[in-house]
N, C-alpha and C positions, 0 to 999 in steps of 0.2 A: 380622199381615201388613202392615198399614198402616205400621208403624214401619220394616219392611224396605223397603217401597216408597219411603218418604221418604228413607231412607239411600241407596238406589240413585239417586234423583233428585239428591241433594246431591253424590254422587260423580260423576255425569255432568256436573253443572254445574262442579264443580271441575276435571274433566278438560278440559272445554271452555275454561275460563279459562286453564288451563295451556297448552293447545295454542295458544290465541289469543295468549298472551303470548310463547310461543316464536316464533310467526310474526312478531310485532311486533319481537322482538329480532333475528331473522334479517334483517328488512327494514331495521332501523336499522344493522345491521352492513354490509349491502350498500351503504348510502349513505355510510358512513364509510370504506369501502375506497377507496383512491386508485388511479387508473390508473397504468400504468408511466410515462406522460409526466409526470403530476403528481409522482410520486416523483422522477423524473430532474430535474425543475425545482427541487425542493428540494435535491437533491444538488448541482446546478449552483450554486445560491445559496450553499450551504455552501462549495463550491470557491472561488467568487468572494470571499467574505468571509475565507476562510482563507488563500488563496494569492495572490490578485490585488489585495488591498487594501493601502493604505499602512501600516495598522496591523492586522496579522493578528489574527483573532478567536481566542479561546481556547475550549476545549470547553465549559466551564461558561457562557461568554457565548453560545455557539451554542445551548445548551439553553434559556437564558433567552429568546433571540431567537425560538426556535420556540414556546415557551409563549406569548409575547406576540403573535406574528404568525399562528400557526396554531392552537395550543391544542387540537388534535383527536387527538393521539397521545400515547403514553407516552414517558417519558424514554429507555427502551431503544430505542425506534424512532427518536427524534431522534439518539441516539448511533449508531445504524446508518447514518443519513444521513452523519454525520461520518466514519465508517469508509469508506463508499463513496466519499466525496470524496477521501480519502487514497489509496484504490486507483486512482481516476482519475488523480490526480497522479503516482503511481508509474508507471502505464502510459504516461503522456505522457513522463515522464522517460526511461524505457527506450526509447521510440520515438525521442526526440531523440538519445540516446546511440548507438543503432544507426545513425542517420543520420550522426553524426560519425565513427563507426568505419569505415564503408564507404570513404570517400575515403582515410583513413589506411591501411587494408588494401590498397587498390589501389596506393597510392604505394609501400608496402613490396614488393609483388609486382613492380612496375616496377624497383625497386632490385635485387631479387634476380635479375632477368633481365638486368641490365646486364652489359656486357663487362668493366667495370672491377672488379677484385678488391677494391679499396678501398671502392667503393660497395656491393658485395655484403656485405663485412664490416660496414659500418655498418648495413645492413638487419638482418643477423643480430644485431648488438649491440642494436638497438632491439627486436627480437622477444624476445631474452633479458630485456631490461629490463621489457617489458610483461608477461611471464609470471612475473616475480619471481625469475628465475634469474641476475640480473646479478651479476657479480663486482665486489665493492667494491674500488676502488683508493684507497689512502690515501697521502698524502705524509707521510713520517716524517722529521722534522728532529731533529737532535741530534748530540752528539759521540760518536764511537766510540772507546772506550779499551780497550786490552788484550783484544781478543776473540780467542780461540784456537779454531780449528776443527780437529778431528781425527777420524779414523775408526779404528775398532778398539777395543782395550781401553784404558780410561782409566788413566793413570799415577797412582800414588799418591804 
């Protein structure tokens, strides 16, 4: 019986160590988890180095920068910051584009409401061009020699 009791004691000690080590791991993971503000600061730094600097940083340089300055996350996490910075850039670009399109659209609407047919036609031509339905007009130069146009059956 004493052997069984000793085995049970060892097992309880091992379980206690395991629980304690998992608690320690959980605590260390909590400390290594960044707040949303800290993550956004890193994404903003990436954005600055990638899009606002004189010499834009490359992705591998960004990862090296993160390892040197932060060193607390994995390469996939640093790559995630890189991708978030790209998404922020695209979002800003779309916002800027929408800001430019509104005045152009307003101007086209004014042109369409004009009393002049020539101005209305110019607006329609611009809309067709913007939508990709523009008719291409080409100037053809050359000499025309012996062109015969006929309708009906061809003579043999």
